[in-house]
C-alpha positions in Angstrom: -45.2 -81.8 95.2 -43.6 -84.7 97.6 -42.7 -83.4 101.0 -40.3 -86.1 101.2 -36.1 -84.7 101.8 -34.6 -84.2 98.6 -32.1 -86.7 99.4 -35.2 -89.8 99.0 -35.0 -88.2 95.3 -35.3 -92.1 94.8 -35.6 -94.9 97.1 -32.4 -96.8 97.2 -32.5 -100.8 98.1 -28.7 -102.0 98.4 -28.8 -104.6 96.0 -27.7 -107.9 97.8 -25.3 -107.5 100.6 -24.2 -103.6 99.2 -24.3 -101.2 101.3 -25.1 -97.8 100.5 -21.7 -96.6 101.3 -20.1 -99.6 99.1 -22.6 -98.2 96.3 -21.0 -94.9 96.3 -17.5 -95.9 95.9 -18.1 -97.8 92.7 -17.1 -96.1 89.9 -19.0 -96.0 86.6 -17.3 -98.6 84.9 -18.5 -101.5 87.0 -22.0 -99.4 87.6 -22.2 -100.0 83.9 -20.7 -103.3 83.4 -23.6 -104.1 86.3 -26.2 -102.1 84.4 -25.7 -104.5 81.3 -26.8 -107.8 84.1 -29.3 -106.0 86.0 -30.1 -102.5 84.8 -33.0 -101.8 87.7 -30.1 -102.9 90.4 -27.4 -100.6 88.4 -30.2 -97.3 88.3 -30.9 -97.8 92.1 -26.7 -97.3 92.5 -26.3 -94.3 90.4 -29.5 -93.1 92.4 -27.4 -92.7 95.8 -23.8 -92.6 94.2 -25.5 -88.9 92.4 -28.7 -87.6 93.9 -27.0 -85.5 96.5 -24.2 -84.1 93.8 -26.8 -83.2 91.6 -29.1 -81.9 94.0 -26.6 -79.8 95.1 -25.6 -78.3 91.6 -29.1 -77.8 90.6 -29.9 -76.1 93.9 -26.6 -73.4 93.5 -28.0 -72.8 90.2 -31.5 -71.9 91.2 -31.3 -71.0 94.7 -34.7 -72.8 95.2 -35.1 -75.8 97.1 -38.2 -77.5 95.8 -37.4 -76.6 92.2 -33.9 -78.4 92.5 -35.5 -81.7 93.9 -38.0 -81.2 90.7 -35.1 -81.1 88.5 -33.2 -84.3 90.3 -36.1 -86.3 89.9 -36.8 -85.8 86.3 -32.4 -86.3 85.8 -33.3 -89.8 86.8 -36.6 -90.1 85.0 -34.4 -89.6 82.0 -31.7 -92.3 83.0 -34.3 -94.5 83.4 -35.4 -94.1 79.7 -32.3 -93.9 78.4 -31.1 -97.0 76.2 -27.6 -96.2 76.0 -26.8 -95.4 79.6 -25.0 -98.5 80.7 -23.2 -99.0 77.2 -19.7 -99.7 77.7 -18.6 -96.2 76.2 -21.2 -94.5 77.7 -20.3 -91.5 80.1 -22.4 -91.6 82.5 -21.6 -88.9 84.9 -21.3 -86.4 82.4 -24.4 -87.4 81.3 -26.1 -87.1 84.2 -24.3 -83.7 85.1 -25.1 -82.5 81.4 -28.8 -83.2 81.7 -29.0 -81.5 85.2 -27.2 -78.2 83.9 -29.5 -78.0 81.0 -32.7 -78.1 83.0 -31.5 -75.8 85.5 -30.4 -73.3 82.7 -33.8 -74.1 81.0 -35.6 -73.7 84.6 -33.4 -70.1 84.4 -34.7 -69.1 80.9 -38.2 -69.8 81.9 -38.5 -67.7 85.1 -37.0 -64.6 82.8 -39.7 -65.0 80.1 -42.0 -65.6 83.4 -41.1 -62.5 84.6 -41.5 -60.3 81.3 -44.9 -61.0 81.3 -45.6 -60.7 84.5 -43.8 -57.2 84.7 -41.4 -58.1 88.0 -38.7 -59.9 89.0 -38.8 -63.6 89.2 -39.3 -65.1 92.7 -36.2 -66.4 93.8 -36.3 -68.2 97.3 -33.4 -67.7 99.1 -34.0 -69.5 102.4 -34.4 -73.3 101.9 -37.3 -74.6 101.7 -36.6 -78.5 102.4 -34.2 -79.9 105.3 -31.3 -80.7 103.0 -31.2 -77.3 101.3 -30.1 -76.2 104.8 -26.9 -78.2 104.8 -26.6 -77.5 101.3 -26.8 -73.7 101.5 -24.3 -74.0 104.6 -21.5 -75.2 102.3 -20.8 -72.0 100.8 -20.1 -68.5 102.5 -23.1 -66.2 102.0 -20.6 -64.2 99.7 -20.0 -66.5 97.6 -23.3 -67.3 96.8 -24.3 -63.9 96.4 -21.7 -63.6 93.7 -22.2 -66.5 92.1 -26.0 -65.4 91.7 -24.9 -62.2 89.4 -22.2 -64.3 87.7 -24.3 -65.3 83.8 -25.8 -68.9 83.6 -23.2 -70.3 81.9 -20.0 -68.7 83.9 -21.6 -70.0 86.8 -22.1 -73.3 85.4 -18.5 -73.8 85.3 -17.3 -72.6 88.6 -20.1 -75.4 90.0 -18.8 -78.0 87.8 -15.3 -77.5 88.4 -14.9 -76.3 92.0 -18.0 -77.9 93.8 -18.4 -80.6 91.9 -15.0 -81.5 91.3 -15.2 -82.5 87.4 -11.8 -82.6 85.5 -11.7 -80.1 82.4 -12.1 -82.9 80.3 -15.3 -84.0 82.1 -16.6 -80.3 81.9 -16.0 -80.5 78.2 -18.2 -83.5 77.8 -20.7 -82.2 79.9 -21.1 -79.3 78.1 -20.3 -80.2 74.8 -17.4 -77.2 74.4 -13.2 -77.8 74.0 -11.1 -77.8 76.4 -9.8 -74.6 75.7 -13.1 -73.2 75.9 -13.4 -74.5 79.1 -10.3 -73.2 80.7 -11.0 -69.6 79.2 -14.5 -69.7 80.6 -13.3 -70.5 83.6 -10.6 -68.0 83.9 -13.0 -65.1 83.0 -15.7 -66.4 85.7 -12.4 -66.8 88.0 -12.1 -63.0 87.1 -15.3 -61.9 87.3 -16.1 -63.7 90.9 -13.7 -61.9 92.2 -14.3 -58.5 91.0 -18.1 -59.3 92.6 -16.6 -60.6 95.9 -14.6 -57.6 96.1 -17.8 -55.3 95.7 -19.3 -57.2 98.3 -16.7 -57.2 100.8 -16.9 -53.0 100.0 
């Protein structure tokens, strides 16, 4: 396991005069167009644009800094191998979040299986173990983080994508491969459960 900070998931070298700040402001269409000419440069830009939001998403799903770090590493390794990544009609953002979401959910399921064999609860690291995790954890009130942990993984995923990652309903539908109506109803149910959980925690 690397001791690098999670923010340095993949080294970013700004292409030519492009600064990292400029890279973050490029839209996916521009990055895709660049990728059809120079995939290596375009992938480097994608890394600097999405590594922090994807890490934050995985961290809030797993509450484990090292596991979140490893998942983001895996996402960008898969991006490197994805031949459609820079196709004109490919939804880059949705694909990145979908892979992050699926890997996070797979990790949660793996924890449950391991805990069944170990006859104990899976170990969950509640204190961040990597430097950037402290800032990430601080973005959410302790009560909200605890309530999110109590939500079923799919509901938690919807809440995170909508209210923490700021994806539109359509982007969430594309990411989770479900109808927009199901996204809206799922979010409504997730909000209701979250409100009830927060009330319980306040009491």
